[in-house]
Biopython code that builds the backbone (N, CA, C, O; Angstrom):
import numpy as np
from Bio.PDB.StructureBuilder import StructureBuilder

atoms = [
    (1, "MET", "N", (-20.910, -14.588, 9.287)),
    (1, "MET", "CA", (-19.884, -14.187, 8.673)),
    (1, "MET", "C", (-19.793, -12.816, 9.155)),
    (1, "MET", "O", (-20.679, -12.008, 8.877)),
    (2, "GLN", "N", (-18.716, -12.480, 9.903)),
    (2, "GLN", "CA", (-18.289, -11.235, 10.131)),
    (2, "GLN", "C", (-17.343, -9.900, 9.251)),
    (2, "GLN", "O", (-16.115, -9.884, 9.176)),
    (3, "SER", "N", (-18.392, -8.724, 8.576)),
    (3, "SER", "CA", (-17.609, -7.912, 7.795)),
    (3, "SER", "C", (-16.924, -6.723, 8.620)),
    (3, "SER", "O", (-17.161, -6.295, 9.750)),
    (4, "LEU", "N", (-16.018, -6.356, 7.681)),
    (4, "LEU", "CA", (-14.862, -5.947, 8.472)),
    (4, "LEU", "C", (-15.155, -4.328, 8.057)),
    (4, "LEU", "O", (-15.578, -3.831, 7.014)),
    (5, "ASN", "N", (-14.811, -3.838, 9.120)),
    (5, "ASN", "CA", (-15.326, -2.202, 9.059)),
    (5, "ASN", "C", (-14.056, -1.193, 9.282)),
    (5, "ASN", "O", (-14.061, -0.112, 8.694)),
    (6, "ASN", "N", (-12.938, -1.566, 10.159)),
    (6, "ASN", "CA", (-11.818, -0.949, 9.994)),
    (6, "ASN", "C", (-10.894, -1.441, 9.224)),
    (6, "ASN", "O", (-9.970, -2.077, 9.731)),
    (7, "THR", "N", (-10.968, -1.238, 7.840)),
    (7, "THR", "CA", (-9.925, -1.760, 7.089)),
    (7, "THR", "C", (-8.807, -0.757, 6.222)),
    (7, "THR", "O", (-8.282, -1.109, 5.166)),
    (8, "GLN", "N", (-8.628, 0.220, 6.726)),
    (8, "GLN", "CA", (-7.890, 1.672, 6.131)),
    (8, "GLN", "C", (-7.033, 2.116, 7.645)),
    (8, "GLN", "O", (-7.361, 1.839, 8.798)),
    (9, "PRO", "N", (-6.036, 2.766, 7.237)),
    (9, "PRO", "CA", (-4.730, 3.090, 8.211)),
    (9, "PRO", "C", (-5.543, 4.773, 8.083)),
    (9, "PRO", "O", (-6.293, 5.268, 7.242)),
    (10, "ASP", "N", (-5.097, 5.145, 9.036)),
    (10, "ASP", "CA", (-5.016, 6.463, 9.192)),
    (10, "ASP", "C", (-3.948, 7.092, 8.078)),
    (10, "ASP", "O", (-2.772, 7.026, 8.435)),
    (11, "VAL", "N", (-4.196, 7.678, 6.808)),
    (11, "VAL", "CA", (-3.711, 8.859, 6.057)),
    (11, "VAL", "C", (-2.990, 10.374, 6.491)),
    (11, "VAL", "O", (-3.674, 11.270, 6.985)),
    (12, "THR", "N", (-2.232, 10.451, 6.358)),
    (12, "THR", "CA", (-1.566, 11.578, 6.033)),
    (12, "THR", "C", (-0.778, 12.214, 4.877)),
    (12, "THR", "O", (0.406, 11.968, 4.648)),
    (13, "VAL", "N", (-1.453, 12.949, 4.258)),
    (13, "VAL", "CA", (-0.431, 13.261, 2.572)),
    (13, "VAL", "C", (0.436, 13.891, 3.143)),
    (13, "VAL", "O", (0.228, 14.883, 3.842)),
    (14, "LEU", "N", (1.824, 13.243, 2.845)),
    (14, "LEU", "CA", (3.172, 14.139, 2.586)),
    (14, "LEU", "C", (3.073, 15.193, 1.872)),
    (14, "LEU", "O", (2.827, 16.324, 2.292)),
    (15, "SER", "N", (3.319, 14.769, 0.417)),
    (15, "SER", "CA", (3.604, 15.700, -0.333)),
    (15, "SER", "C", (2.557, 14.849, -1.800)),
    (15, "SER", "O", (2.301, 13.659, -1.986)),
    (16, "HIS", "N", (2.259, 15.830, -2.432)),
    (16, "HIS", "CA", (1.540, 14.994, -3.603)),
    (16, "HIS", "C", (1.763, 16.043, -5.121)),
    (16, "HIS", "O", (1.388, 17.206, -5.271)),
    (17, "SER", "N", (2.301, 15.389, -5.844)),
    (17, "SER", "CA", (2.316, 15.734, -7.606)),
    (17, "SER", "C", (1.755, 15.068, -8.167)),
    (17, "SER", "O", (1.324, 13.987, -7.767)),
    (18, "GLU", "N", (1.512, 15.896, -10.037)),
    (18, "GLU", "CA", (0.896, 14.569, -10.629)),
    (18, "GLU", "C", (1.159, 13.784, -10.527)),
    (18, "GLU", "O", (0.222, 13.034, -10.253)),
    (19, "ASP", "N", (2.564, 13.076, -10.609)),
    (19, "ASP", "CA", (3.295, 11.790, -10.936)),
    (19, "ASP", "C", (3.254, 11.131, -9.509)),
    (19, "ASP", "O", (3.121, 9.913, -9.391)),
    (20, "LYS", "N", (3.347, 11.788, -8.665)),
    (20, "LYS", "CA", (4.339, 11.146, -7.428)),
    (20, "LYS", "C", (2.944, 11.538, -5.680)),
    (20, "LYS", "O", (2.173, 12.484, -5.521)),
    (21, "VAL", "N", (3.145, 10.662, -5.023)),
    (21, "VAL", "CA", (2.646, 11.033, -3.876)),
    (21, "VAL", "C", (3.384, 10.268, -2.610)),
    (21, "VAL", "O", (3.736, 9.107, -2.819)),
    (22, "SER", "N", (3.652, 10.871, -1.254)),
    (22, "SER", "CA", (4.253, 10.584, -0.489)),
    (22, "SER", "C", (3.117, 10.566, 0.871)),
    (22, "SER", "O", (2.709, 11.598, 1.403)),
    (23, "LEU", "N", (2.766, 9.337, 1.243)),
    (23, "LEU", "CA", (1.598, 8.930, 2.660)),
    (23, "LEU", "C", (2.218, 8.565, 3.672)),
    (23, "LEU", "O", (2.900, 7.541, 3.627)),
    (24, "ALA", "N", (2.139, 9.184, 4.609)),
    (24, "ALA", "CA", (2.431, 8.477, 6.092)),
    (24, "ALA", "C", (0.792, 7.923, 6.204)),
    (24, "ALA", "O", (-0.276, 8.526, 6.095)),
    (25, "LEU", "N", (1.197, 6.195, 6.527)),
    (25, "LEU", "CA", (-0.102, 5.661, 7.097)),
    (25, "LEU", "C", (0.097, 4.812, 8.514)),
    (25, "LEU", "O", (0.970, 4.006, 8.836)),
    (26, "TYR", "N", (-1.164, 5.360, 9.291)),
    (26, "TYR", "CA", (-0.750, 4.830, 10.584)),
    (26, "TYR", "C", (-1.542, 3.802, 10.934)),
    (26, "TYR", "O", (-2.756, 3.988, 11.021)),
    (27, "ILE", "N", (-0.819, 2.199, 11.263)),
    (27, "ILE", "CA", (-1.386, 1.672, 11.426)),
    (27, "ILE", "C", (-2.136, 0.904, 12.377)),
    (27, "ILE", "O", (-1.620, -0.089, 12.889)),
    (28, "SER", "N", (-3.416, 1.298, 12.695)),
    (28, "SER", "CA", (-3.580, 1.165, 14.474)),
    (28, "SER", "C", (-4.064, -0.434, 14.562)),
    (28, "SER", "O", (-4.690, -1.151, 13.782)),
    (29, "GLU", "N", (-3.492, -0.645, 15.850)),
    (29, "GLU", "CA", (-3.858, -2.231, 16.041)),
    (29, "GLU", "C", (-5.130, -2.374, 15.813)),
    (29, "GLU", "O", (-5.288, -3.593, 15.869)),
    (30, "ASP", "N", (-6.272, -1.829, 15.561)),
    (30, "ASP", "CA", (-7.920, -1.696, 15.603)),
    (30, "ASP", "C", (-8.011, -2.268, 14.161)),
    (30, "ASP", "O", (-9.032, -2.918, 13.939)),
    (31, "ILE", "N", (-7.206, -2.152, 13.239)),
    (31, "ILE", "CA", (-7.639, -2.611, 11.734)),
    (31, "ILE", "C", (-7.959, -4.053, 11.880)),
    (31, "ILE", "O", (-7.246, -4.801, 12.549)),
    (32, "ASP", "N", (-8.961, -4.422, 11.298)),
    (32, "ASP", "CA", (-9.526, -5.775, 11.228)),
    (32, "ASP", "C", (-8.908, -6.841, 10.372)),
    (32, "ASP", "O", (-9.437, -7.930, 10.148)),
    (33, "TYR", "N", (-7.479, -6.352, 9.806)),
    (33, "TYR", "CA", (-6.836, -7.514, 9.162)),
    (33, "TYR", "C", (-5.786, -8.007, 9.927)),
    (33, "TYR", "O", (-5.160, -8.923, 9.393)),
    (34, "PHE", "N", (-5.435, -7.667, 10.983)),
    (34, "PHE", "CA", (-4.869, -7.995, 12.478)),
    (34, "PHE", "C", (-5.695, -9.166, 12.704)),
    (34, "PHE", "O", (-5.092, -10.239, 12.700)),
    (35, "ARG", "N", (-6.980, -9.189, 12.907)),
    (35, "ARG", "CA", (-7.749, -10.585, 13.417)),
    (35, "ARG", "C", (-6.894, -11.728, 12.921)),
    (35, "ARG", "O", (-6.549, -11.801, 11.742)),
    (36, "GLY", "N", (-6.607, -12.485, 13.698)),
    (36, "GLY", "CA", (-6.204, -13.681, 13.724)),
    (36, "GLY", "C", (-4.716, -14.189, 12.432)),
    (36, "GLY", "O", (-4.369, -15.305, 12.046)),
    (37, "HIS", "N", (-4.105, -12.617, 12.052)),
    (37, "HIS", "CA", (-3.014, -12.695, 11.479)),
    (37, "HIS", "C", (-1.720, -12.441, 12.089)),
    (37, "HIS", "O", (-0.974, -12.007, 11.211)),
    (38, "PHE", "N", (-1.048, -12.531, 13.360)),
    (38, "PHE", "CA", (-0.966, -14.109, 14.008)),
    (38, "PHE", "C", (-1.564, -13.547, 15.433)),
    (38, "PHE", "O", (-1.247, -12.379, 15.660)),
    (39, "PRO", "N", (-2.287, -14.115, 16.320)),
    (39, "PRO", "CA", (-2.219, -13.981, 17.529)),
    (39, "PRO", "C", (-0.873, -14.196, 18.110)),
    (39, "PRO", "O", (0.021, -15.005, 17.865)),
    (40, "GLY", "N", (-1.026, -13.059, 19.097)),
    (40, "GLY", "CA", (0.077, -12.914, 19.948)),
    (40, "GLY", "C", (1.356, -11.982, 18.927)),
    (40, "GLY", "O", (2.522, -11.736, 19.233)),
    (41, "ALA", "N", (0.892, -11.762, 18.152)),
    (41, "ALA", "CA", (2.842, -10.885, 17.180)),
    (41, "ALA", "C", (1.971, -10.997, 15.587)),
    (41, "ALA", "O", (2.100, -11.784, 14.649)),
    (42, "PRO", "N", (1.060, -9.821, 15.811)),
    (42, "PRO", "CA", (0.119, -9.735, 14.776)),
    (42, "PRO", "C", (0.566, -8.788, 13.686)),
    (42, "PRO", "O", (0.540, -7.563, 13.808)),
    (43, "ILE", "N", (1.039, -9.532, 12.453)),
    (43, "ILE", "CA", (1.671, -8.322, 11.429)),
    (43, "ILE", "C", (0.297, -8.466, 10.396)),
    (43, "ILE", "O", (-0.667, -9.228, 10.470)),
    (44, "LEU", "N", (0.738, -7.084, 9.119)),
    (44, "LEU", "CA", (-0.339, -6.958, 8.211)),
    (44, "LEU", "C", (0.047, -7.491, 7.080)),
    (44, "LEU", "O", (1.107, -7.147, 6.558)),
    (45, "ALA", "N", (-0.628, -8.258, 6.629)),
    (45, "ALA", "CA", (-0.062, -9.405, 5.301)),
    (45, "ALA", "C", (0.330, -8.702, 3.957)),
    (45, "ALA", "O", (-0.288, -7.716, 3.555)),
    (46, "GLY", "N", (1.280, -9.199, 3.347)),
    (46, "GLY", "CA", (1.242, -8.394, 2.393)),
    (46, "GLY", "C", (0.333, -8.382, 0.915)),
    (46, "GLY", "O", (0.620, -7.946, -0.200)),
    (47, "VAL", "N", (-0.766, -8.996, 1.393)),
    (47, "VAL", "CA", (-1.996, -8.454, 0.240)),
    (47, "VAL", "C", (-2.175, -7.579, 0.493)),
    (47, "VAL", "O", (-1.852, -6.809, -0.412)),
    (48, "VAL", "N", (-2.698, -6.940, 1.601)),
    (48, "VAL", "CA", (-3.067, -6.169, 2.314)),
    (48, "VAL", "C", (-2.366, -5.148, 1.981)),
    (48, "VAL", "O", (-3.192, -4.246, 1.844)),
    (49, "GLN", "N", (-1.391, -4.763, 1.778)),
    (49, "GLN", "CA", (-0.058, -3.694, 1.787)),
    (49, "GLN", "C", (-0.139, -3.225, -0.020)),
    (49, "GLN", "O", (-0.018, -2.100, -0.507)),
    (50, "LEU", "N", (-0.362, -4.419, -0.647)),
    (50, "LEU", "CA", (-0.242, -4.801, -2.143)),
    (50, "LEU", "C", (-1.747, -3.393, -2.700)),
    (50, "LEU", "O", (-1.674, -2.306, -3.272)),
    (51, "ASP", "N", (-2.919, -4.203, -2.144)),
    (51, "ASP", "CA", (-4.097, -3.819, -1.775)),
    (51, "ASP", "C", (-4.277, -2.090, -1.710)),
    (51, "ASP", "O", (-4.834, -1.443, -2.597)),
    (52, "TRP", "N", (-3.748, -1.573, -0.609)),
    (52, "TRP", "CA", (-3.628, -0.581, -0.150)),
    (52, "TRP", "C", (-2.810, 0.369, -1.338)),
    (52, "TRP", "O", (-3.124, 1.445, -1.846)),
    (53, "ALA", "N", (-1.693, -0.471, -1.531)),
    (53, "ALA", "CA", (-0.688, 0.499, -3.065)),
    (53, "ALA", "C", (-1.611, 0.698, -4.351)),
    (53, "ALA", "O", (-1.515, 1.669, -5.101)),
    (54, "VAL", "N", (-2.517, -0.350, -4.504)),
    (54, "VAL", "CA", (-3.448, -0.291, -5.615)),
    (54, "VAL", "C", (-4.581, 1.120, -5.259)),
    (54, "VAL", "O", (-4.677, 1.996, -6.119)),
    (55, "LYS", "N", (-5.224, 1.210, -4.219)),
    (55, "LYS", "CA", (-5.979, 1.544, -4.014)),
    (55, "LYS", "C", (-5.503, 3.505, -3.889)),
    (55, "LYS", "O", (-6.166, 4.414, -4.386)),
    (56, "PHE", "N", (-4.759, 3.592, -3.428)),
    (56, "PHE", "CA", (-4.169, 4.604, -3.104)),
    (56, "PHE", "C", (-3.068, 5.277, -4.436)),
    (56, "PHE", "O", (-2.664, 6.414, -4.191)),
    (57, "ALA", "N", (-2.741, 4.857, -5.341)),
    (57, "ALA", "CA", (-2.423, 4.826, -6.631)),
    (57, "ALA", "C", (-3.640, 5.277, -7.149)),
    (57, "ALA", "O", (-3.674, 6.480, -7.409)),
    (58, "GLN", "N", (-4.508, 4.712, -7.334)),
    (58, "GLN", "CA", (-5.854, 5.049, -8.133)),
    (58, "GLN", "C", (-6.537, 6.180, -7.484)),
    (58, "GLN", "O", (-7.234, 6.879, -8.219)),
    (59, "GLN", "N", (-6.436, 6.576, -5.847)),
    (59, "GLN", "CA", (-7.112, 7.480, -5.648)),
    (59, "GLN", "C", (-5.861, 8.928, -5.781)),
    (59, "GLN", "O", (-6.168, 10.054, -6.173)),
    (60, "TYR", "N", (-5.260, 8.740, -5.592)),
    (60, "TYR", "CA", (-4.165, 9.782, -5.853)),
    (60, "TYR", "C", (-3.385, 10.220, -7.037)),
    (60, "TYR", "O", (-2.860, 11.312, -7.261)),
    (61, "LEU", "N", (-3.419, 9.190, -7.711)),
    (61, "LEU", "CA", (-2.711, 9.494, -9.027)),
    (61, "LEU", "C", (-3.408, 9.011, -10.211)),
    (61, "LEU", "O", (-2.745, 8.795, -11.225)),
    (62, "THR", "N", (-4.849, 8.788, -10.203)),
    (62, "THR", "CA", (-6.174, 8.709, -11.004)),
    (62, "THR", "C", (-5.575, 7.319, -12.285)),
    (62, "THR", "O", (-5.902, 7.261, -13.470)),
    (63, "PHE", "N", (-4.617, 6.321, -11.506)),
    (63, "PHE", "CA", (-4.315, 5.079, -12.348)),
    (63, "PHE", "C", (-6.106, 4.741, -12.753)),
    (63, "PHE", "O", (-7.134, 5.118, -12.190)),
    (64, "PRO", "N", (-5.870, 3.827, -14.036)),
    (64, "PRO", "CA", (-7.261, 3.168, -14.010)),
    (64, "PRO", "C", (-7.875, 1.821, -12.965)),
    (64, "PRO", "O", (-7.127, 1.358, -12.104)),
    (65, "SER", "N", (-8.944, 1.411, -13.107)),
    (65, "SER", "CA", (-9.362, 0.677, -11.929)),
    (65, "SER", "C", (-9.157, -1.232, -12.213)),
    (65, "SER", "O", (-9.768, -2.091, -11.576)),
    (66, "THR", "N", (-8.280, -1.456, -13.175)),
    (66, "THR", "CA", (-7.623, -2.746, -13.261)),
    (66, "THR", "C", (-6.383, -2.386, -13.487)),
    (66, "THR", "O", (-5.895, -1.516, -14.208)),
    (67, "VAL", "N", (-5.732, -3.525, -12.453)),
    (67, "VAL", "CA", (-4.454, -3.847, -12.654)),
    (67, "VAL", "C", (-4.347, -5.060, -13.343)),
    (67, "VAL", "O", (-5.076, -6.035, -13.164)),
    (68, "GLN", "N", (-3.185, -4.954, -14.337)),
    (68, "GLN", "CA", (-2.767, -6.171, -15.513)),
    (68, "GLN", "C", (-1.767, -6.845, -14.583)),
    (68, "GLN", "O", (-1.879, -8.048, -14.347)),
    (69, "ASP", "N", (-1.040, -6.299, -14.182)),
    (69, "ASP", "CA", (0.207, -7.193, -13.621)),
    (69, "ASP", "C", (0.949, -6.307, -12.280)),
    (69, "ASP", "O", (0.812, -5.123, -11.972)),
    (70, "VAL", "N", (1.847, -7.489, -11.586)),
    (70, "VAL", "CA", (2.178, -6.930, -10.745)),
    (70, "VAL", "C", (3.975, -7.556, -10.716)),
    (70, "VAL", "O", (4.292, -8.742, -10.633)),
    (71, "GLU", "N", (4.951, -6.352, -10.813)),
    (71, "GLU", "CA", (5.923, -6.616, -10.984)),
    (71, "GLU", "C", (7.140, -6.557, -9.981)),
    (71, "GLU", "O", (7.096, -5.580, -9.234)),
    (72, "VAL", "N", (8.275, -7.447, -9.801)),
    (72, "VAL", "CA", (9.171, -7.069, -8.697)),
    (72, "VAL", "C", (8.660, -6.844, -7.210)),
    (72, "VAL", "O", (8.911, -5.862, -6.512)),
    (73, "LEU", "N", (7.909, -7.922, -6.872)),
    (73, "LEU", "CA", (7.603, -7.701, -5.870)),
    (73, "LEU", "C", (8.119, -8.043, -4.771)),
    (73, "LEU", "O", (8.360, -9.250, -4.733)),
    (74, "LYS", "N", (8.452, -7.347, -3.641)),
    (74, "LYS", "CA", (9.267, -7.963, -2.573)),
    (74, "LYS", "C", (8.730, -7.347, -1.058)),
    (74, "LYS", "O", (8.270, -6.241, -0.775)),
    (75, "PHE", "N", (8.952, -8.364, -0.351)),
    (75, "PHE", "CA", (8.093, -7.885, 1.114)),
    (75, "PHE", "C", (9.818, -8.446, 2.118)),
    (75, "PHE", "O", (10.261, -9.539, 2.473)),
    (76, "GLN", "N", (10.269, -7.122, 2.232)),
    (76, "GLN", "CA", (11.459, -7.190, 3.216)),
    (76, "GLN", "C", (11.579, -7.130, 5.311)),
    (76, "GLN", "O", (12.342, -7.780, 6.026)),
    (77, "VAL", "N", (10.536, -6.127, 5.716)),
    (77, "VAL", "CA", (10.540, -6.350, 6.982)),
    (77, "VAL", "C", (8.895, -6.442, 7.257)),
    (77, "VAL", "O", (7.959, -5.909, 6.661)),
    (78, "VAL", "N", (8.921, -7.082, 8.079)),
    (78, "VAL", "CA", (6.992, -7.267, 8.119)),
    (78, "VAL", "C", (6.749, -5.254, 8.761)),
    (78, "VAL", "O", (7.527, -4.328, 8.994)),
    (79, "THR", "N", (5.596, -5.399, 8.798)),
    (79, "THR", "CA", (4.552, -4.692, 9.057)),
    (79, "THR", "C", (4.053, -4.716, 10.304)),
    (79, "THR", "O", (3.324, -5.708, 10.297)),
    (80, "THR", "N", (3.982, -4.049, 11.759)),
    (80, "THR", "CA", (3.343, -4.790, 12.770)),
    (80, "THR", "C", (1.895, -3.683, 13.475)),
    (80, "THR", "O", (1.362, -2.867, 12.724)),
    (81, "VAL", "N", (1.578, -3.787, 14.486)),
    (81, "VAL", "CA", (0.311, -3.067, 14.721)),
    (81, "VAL", "C", (1.052, -1.843, 15.439)),
    (81, "VAL", "O", (2.138, -1.834, 16.018)),
    (82, "ASN", "N", (0.044, -0.712, 15.202)),
    (82, "ASN", "CA", (0.450, 0.599, 16.124)),
    (82, "ASN", "C", (2.087, 1.262, 14.992)),
    (82, "ASN", "O", (3.068, 1.988, 15.152)),
    (83, "MET", "N", (1.727, 0.773, 14.365)),
    (83, "MET", "CA", (3.258, 1.520, 13.009)),
    (83, "MET", "C", (2.879, 2.420, 12.106)),
    (83, "MET", "O", (1.958, 2.221, 11.313)),
    (84, "THR", "N", (3.613, 3.550, 12.168)),
    (84, "THR", "CA", (3.587, 3.955, 10.659)),
    (84, "THR", "C", (4.442, 4.145, 9.805)),
    (84, "THR", "O", (5.463, 4.808, 9.989)),
    (85, "VAL", "N", (4.143, 3.616, 8.822)),
    (85, "VAL", "CA", (5.196, 3.378, 7.542)),
    (85, "VAL", "C", (4.459, 4.393, 6.515)),
    (85, "VAL", "O", (3.239, 4.522, 6.414)),
    (86, "ASN", "N", (5.352, 5.019, 5.843)),
    (86, "ASN", "CA", (5.509, 5.765, 4.552)),
    (86, "ASN", "C", (5.339, 5.129, 3.624)),
    (86, "ASN", "O", (5.826, 3.999, 3.599)),
    (87, "LEU", "N", (4.524, 5.658, 2.432)),
    (87, "LEU", "CA", (4.177, 4.761, 0.811)),
    (87, "LEU", "C", (4.403, 6.079, 0.328)),
    (87, "LEU", "O", (3.883, 7.159, 0.607)),
    (88, "THR", "N", (5.205, 5.774, -0.377)),
    (88, "THR", "CA", (5.339, 6.085, -1.854)),
    (88, "THR", "C", (5.128, 5.711, -3.203)),
    (88, "THR", "O", (5.603, 4.662, -3.637)),
    (89, "LEU", "N", (4.390, 6.555, -3.974)),
    (89, "LEU", "CA", (3.649, 5.890, -5.405)),
    (89, "LEU", "C", (4.075, 7.026, -6.254)),
    (89, "LEU", "O", (3.902, 8.228, -6.054)),
    (90, "GLU", "N", (4.738, 6.351, -7.362)),
    (90, "GLU", "CA", (5.075, 7.182, -8.315)),
    (90, "GLU", "C", (5.132, 6.760, -10.173)),
    (90, "GLU", "O", (5.841, 5.960, -10.783)),
    (91, "ARG", "N", (4.076, 7.683, -10.628)),
    (91, "ARG", "CA", (4.029, 6.893, -12.269)),
    (91, "ARG", "C", (5.691, 6.856, -13.342)),
    (91, "ARG", "O", (5.999, 7.755, -14.125)),
    (92, "ASN", "N", (6.271, 5.978, -13.160)),
    (92, "ASN", "CA", (7.507, 6.042, -14.053)),
    (92, "ASN", "C", (6.949, 6.525, -15.742)),
    (92, "ASN", "O", (5.873, 6.843, -16.247)),
    (93, "GLU", "N", (8.167, 6.383, -16.145)),
    (93, "GLU", "CA", (8.184, 7.038, -17.686)),
    (93, "GLU", "C", (7.542, 6.107, -18.488)),
    (93, "GLU", "O", (7.417, 6.302, -19.697)),
    (94, "ASN", "N", (7.099, 5.056, -17.904)),
    (94, "ASN", "CA", (6.604, 3.864, -18.543)),
    (94, "ASN", "C", (4.851, 3.408, -18.244)),
    (94, "ASN", "O", (4.111, 2.433, -18.370)),
    (95, "GLY", "N", (4.818, 4.609, -17.849)),
    (95, "GLY", "CA", (3.577, 4.714, -17.276)),
    (95, "GLY", "C", (2.969, 3.668, -16.553)),
    (95, "GLY", "O", (1.799, 3.325, -16.726)),
    (96, "LYS", "N", (4.118, 2.910, -15.355)),
    (96, "LYS", "CA", (4.052, 2.249, -14.373)),
    (96, "LYS", "C", (3.494, 2.928, -12.948)),
    (96, "LYS", "O", (3.223, 4.127, -12.884)),
    (97, "CYS", "N", (3.316, 1.742, -11.473)),
    (97, "CYS", "CA", (3.292, 2.776, -10.282)),
    (97, "CYS", "C", (4.140, 2.285, -9.932)),
    (97, "CYS", "O", (3.960, 1.091, -10.167)),
    (98, "ILE", "N", (5.326, 2.469, -9.333)),
    (98, "ILE", "CA", (6.586, 2.322, -8.431)),
    (98, "ILE", "C", (5.880, 2.598, -7.029)),
    (98, "ILE", "O", (5.253, 3.608, -6.706)),
    (99, "PHE", "N", (6.084, 1.679, -6.423)),
    (99, "PHE", "CA", (5.512, 1.875, -4.720)),
    (99, "PHE", "C", (6.570, 1.388, -3.718)),
    (99, "PHE", "O", (7.248, 0.425, -4.076)),
    (100, "SER", "N", (6.779, 1.878, -2.620)),
    (100, "SER", "CA", (7.598, 1.204, -1.820)),
    (100, "SER", "C", (6.568, 1.944, -0.411)),
    (100, "SER", "O", (6.067, 3.052, -0.218)),
    (101, "TYR", "N", (6.619, 0.520, 0.430)),
    (101, "TYR", "CA", (6.575, 0.894, 2.001)),
    (101, "TYR", "C", (7.746, 1.002, 2.910)),
    (101, "TYR", "O", (8.307, -0.039, 3.252)),
    (102, "HIS", "N", (8.087, 1.925, 3.253)),
    (102, "HIS", "CA", (9.262, 2.326, 4.371)),
    (102, "HIS", "C", (9.222, 2.968, 5.828)),
    (102, "HIS", "O", (8.361, 3.839, 5.955)),
    (103, "SER", "N", (9.903, 2.728, 6.812)),
    (103, "SER", "CA", (9.794, 3.026, 8.117)),
    (103, "SER", "C", (11.132, 3.219, 8.888)),
    (103, "SER", "O", (12.118, 2.695, 8.369)),
    (104, "ASP", "N", (11.265, 3.740, 9.782)),
    (104, "ASP", "CA", (12.855, 3.830, 10.727)),
    (104, "ASP", "C", (12.728, 2.285, 10.712)),
    (104, "ASP", "O", (13.830, 2.015, 11.190)),
    (105, "LYS", "N", (12.354, 1.530, 10.571)),
    (105, "LYS", "CA", (12.753, -0.131, 10.752)),
    (105, "LYS", "C", (13.125, -0.720, 9.182)),
    (105, "LYS", "O", (13.388, -1.908, 8.993)),
    (106, "GLY", "N", (13.103, 0.301, 8.096)),
    (106, "GLY", "CA", (13.585, -0.010, 7.133)),
    (106, "GLY", "C", (12.578, -0.093, 5.599)),
    (106, "GLY", "O", (11.562, 0.569, 5.386)),
    (107, "GLN", "N", (13.028, -0.805, 4.942)),
    (107, "GLN", "CA", (12.083, -1.035, 3.669)),
    (107, "GLN", "C", (11.096, -2.431, 4.162)),
    (107, "GLN", "O", (11.463, -3.587, 4.370)),
    (108, "HIS", "N", (10.113, -1.992, 4.226)),
    (108, "HIS", "CA", (8.623, -2.902, 4.209)),
    (108, "HIS", "C", (8.968, -3.798, 2.929)),
    (108, "HIS", "O", (9.600, -4.813, 2.635)),
    (109, "ALA", "N", (8.047, -2.655, 2.260)),
    (109, "ALA", "CA", (7.807, -3.516, 0.452)),
    (109, "ALA", "C", (8.074, -2.650, -0.140)),
    (109, "ALA", "O", (8.465, -1.542, 0.227)),
    (110, "SER", "N", (7.782, -3.301, -1.747)),
    (110, "SER", "CA", (8.017, -2.802, -2.876)),
    (110, "SER", "C", (7.539, -3.582, -3.780)),
    (110, "SER", "O", (7.169, -4.737, -3.570)),
    (111, "GLY", "N", (7.505, -2.795, -5.239)),
    (111, "GLY", "CA", (7.280, -3.111, -6.610)),
    (111, "GLY", "C", (6.643, -2.467, -7.180)),
    (111, "GLY", "O", (6.348, -1.288, -6.984)),
    (112, "ARG", "N", (6.225, -3.433, -8.279)),
    (112, "ARG", "CA", (5.442, -2.256, -9.239)),
    (112, "ARG", "C", (4.452, -2.873, -9.861)),
    (112, "ARG", "O", (4.434, -4.096, -10.002)),
    (113, "LEU", "N", (3.059, -1.674, -10.513)),
    (113, "LEU", "CA", (1.928, -1.879, -10.557)),
    (113, "LEU", "C", (1.854, -1.538, -11.970)),
    (113, "LEU", "O", (2.199, -0.462, -12.459)),
    (114, "VAL", "N", (1.408, -2.478, -12.546)),
    (114, "VAL", "CA", (1.013, -2.521, -14.208)),
    (114, "VAL", "C", (-0.206, -1.915, -14.255)),
    (114, "VAL", "O", (-0.813, -2.225, -13.230)),
    (115, "PHE", "N", (-0.754, -1.314, -14.839)),
    (115, "PHE", "CA", (-2.622, -0.588, -14.907)),
    (115, "PHE", "C", (-2.783, -0.647, -16.159)),
    (115, "PHE", "O", (-2.112, -0.059, -17.007)),
    (116, "ALA", "N", (-4.100, -1.692, -16.402)),
    (116, "ALA", "CA", (-4.630, -1.944, -17.792)),
    (116, "ALA", "C", (-4.684, -0.411, -18.635)),
    (116, "ALA", "O", (-4.540, 0.647, -18.023)),
    (117, "SER", "N", (-4.823, -0.449, -19.536)),
    (117, "SER", "CA", (-4.805, 0.730, -20.462)),
    (117, "SER", "C", (-6.091, 1.320, -19.978)),
    (117, "SER", "O", (-7.085, 0.744, -19.536)),
    (118, "GLN", "N", (-5.835, 2.714, -20.174)),
    (118, "GLN", "CA", (-7.330, 3.343, -19.868)),
    (118, "GLN", "C", (-7.916, 3.232, -20.951)),
    (118, "GLN", "O", (-9.141, 3.277, -20.842)),
    (119, "LEU", "N", (-7.294, 3.026, -22.570)),
    (119, "LEU", "CA", (-7.593, 3.354, -24.148)),
    (119, "LEU", "C", (-7.643, 1.699, -24.249)),
    (119, "LEU", "O", (-6.740, 1.055, -23.714)),
    (120, "LEU", "N", (-8.384, 1.236, -24.728)),
    (120, "LEU", "CA", (-9.230, -0.217, -25.452)),
    (120, "LEU", "C", (-8.857, -0.386, -26.609)),
    (120, "LEU", "O", (-9.310, -1.317, -27.275)),
]
sb = StructureBuilder()
sb.init_structure("model")
sb.init_model(0)
sb.init_chain("A")
sb.init_seg("    ")
for serial, (resi, resn, name, xyz) in enumerate(atoms, 1):
    if name == "N":
        sb.init_residue(resn, " ", resi, " ")
    sb.init_atom(name, np.array(xyz, "f"), 0.0, 1.0, " ", f" {name:<3s}", serial, name[0])
structure = sb.get_structure()
């Protein structure tokens, strides 16, 4: 079984506050998730986009480690190789994380992440 070594995009922080971060993600053709998905016309799987939204929400907005639910998840425009997309993550008034990926091609994906409460 081959291990994945290159699984993250190149990240540039465009803006960052306590409750919101905007990131530019350069998604190179070398990212391992493109292998086999789909030969000749590689696209970034939605599950990878969801995983990155969770990881970056935890990293930049200090959300808890456990996702309880994903709400209103939509994938609109495919993300392909050698593309830069902007990821915006924002903590709303209910403590949920709203995320959206967009580029000059339009809205790629969006949704709401519900993280498990830090208090038990």
